[in-house]
Steps between C-alpha positions, in 0.01 A plus 500: 500500500252360747603157673221311318669594172840422612407154627506382138864551413695671784852353569489262203621539142383253241838507322644316804291202427462447128234764466263328741230759593471346852803420709577136492546277809860490585502146646862483589692469827829683390624747247815496293758767547679649186829510691638419848552864554122560448415231737720659762325830446158356532585328827648817644184678445275227606671442838542885569882495480482826305256753347415495139704726275324773289292316241589149636206259527494192717506198281331158518671234715278244635104486527511508889659844462331637188310381195352691204141408589547613857679804409255627240207425726654693800561795272147512389349473838692796631296711251163466689640595838760745369761288688875502451532129496310181551560139606289210383448181718352156466212594738349787692610343830860469376485875408358586847733284692815585314422878547448446876821292531694753305441777753428309824735315720462344862440778750339719243119587507227521233170697540234348272157577398220264603295363340750352238510207266501173698837386368661824591348493845626150557859584373514804730361353808662159467822514297622851581423466874692158496815668376489780762310776308271707726141553357233758564184523301274805430178541336331741258249641760774625724592868489867617448524601869375161613756319283784717636392434851496124432842509360627707796367247740608192303864518657670454164442842329883528440506173320226551231636459150183455295140605488311253281141559388262342253251753359221422433527234757405149432199409546329811637609762241618735790742758380814614671604861458846473332584850580433448865711188504781697328484773780523238764806345327655839480452566857664170596789574273547839657488345850731208438721615217458189297286426188144380529357360189143542394373190307163483345324191361309648197356178369124600535513831304829516324658584291217667311281658782768584768863606494650484842849619407332831410350518843818450711563121492866380453406153360188359335430142435251281336383148478536496125290184493199724533418793265842531340471132399126506470436163347541256791784324326802617676653585849731791532591806710647845441686763702570846387677804645833695482823352350654507853219294666460262204868431490473367854196292422640361173840411679310277737270362216829393320590276791159376593441408135126610491528703184223470243532239232525597119171326443312672765663845410390436133140440619495811715628707204208358304262589786610863566412598139129480586532593884322836486207405284447175709516699824262772373250251367526302845442825688203591276338163579588528875311839514189340359528210744550719808197711401294183484628357825430809678129461423467127590315415819728200579814713502569688820813689397718561199887570535617704193748790475330848497156376626348713786468187710880474507491823717573864452872465548530215264316684238743802542805271467341335185457842323855616592673184414313290237397554151267213485318264736604173336304167468542344852168481698429355835153473653335355799208260456232463761502186739870428495707207371226252402329758278843614364586133405165450356535812267859392402383156413227627282714719273512386135680773300717626779766248607562402864863547515765713688728736322379821323548743209445254215276505200248279659302586816581332828331471830648361832441508874785695679406389855558126417733525200761770428493648861432172689836526676450863622417512874139520600547836680644646184216365294248649728677835527492544112152345463629197310203275601334185382257720325759651257532410138782638274438536141763570218303628214623393135421622156180309449176695401386665817134385453607139509706562816198650665273231387740241652519680827101538511434127426772406764329731764152350417471237778 
């Protein structure tokens, strides 16, 4: 069956919970063992002291390790990306940070795509550097040969352990070619003899409109706060990949204690039942808004996947890699920050707030808000200027959204 059908019941059996059609919230810290021998066996598996015997299933021990809500959620999330395993976290940044720390140690190096979410940029360029991880940034407009030359001249080619990209990039909607990044990782692995992980933040388009694991990524991650949650009422993150990679990530999660709570897992299970119809409606609305923005005299440029203005190479990547363009739009307004702020302050239906991917439409100013900590040189390189507005389009009627944009621009 298709993932949208399996979201209703996969991994849960009503007879386990008095016939409840929906999985209850398992609000408990610990679980009772039937026997001491069972407890011993559960811990042997949980701490990797031995492999599971044929037919043996790891049991419930303690909610920092596993919990029915978390387990069922992770099983369902695997279906969208065709992943072997998933790990759910209390925030998108905890998912990102734990993944990086699971595979990077002092002396290692990470190559990351720029632009990237401001929180990720800060973590890489402040925390990772502070613990001795070397950092090199690349950008979507660079050819494969340019990136290879940059890596060669970096002085730490042999130390690279991770290539991390966000595609589409926040807030410019620039696409990284995942196949190209995979080729670079393979070349580095062949040269050094050690594993180089390709990690993709798929928050903007996934898991409905893009599937990085099918294009060569090792690990895909999400701020589940966004489209997966979709209602602006939870904070969560998700990492997906192979059993081997997720075992390493989950091991660190166990001791950092940043696993998702039963309540949040339950809310996410509720949300992913409607994920596809929400994202499809949001994309339909976004296409109407993009068409209107392209014709408005006060809008100097629109940033949206697949648009010719994104460049021929970007359009080519879009058609190879994406099955939809999503509902995130950025655009430049004439005259800079003062006009951008005037527009934002005049919005009535669309809310002035950060975050994205929820039912309601949101607008924000990346230059002074989500990307305020990004160095000025990086902002200029990627055209993140005081003129840029970022929209997250919701499920309202598209005519009402356009009417709100029109009145806000009428100054």
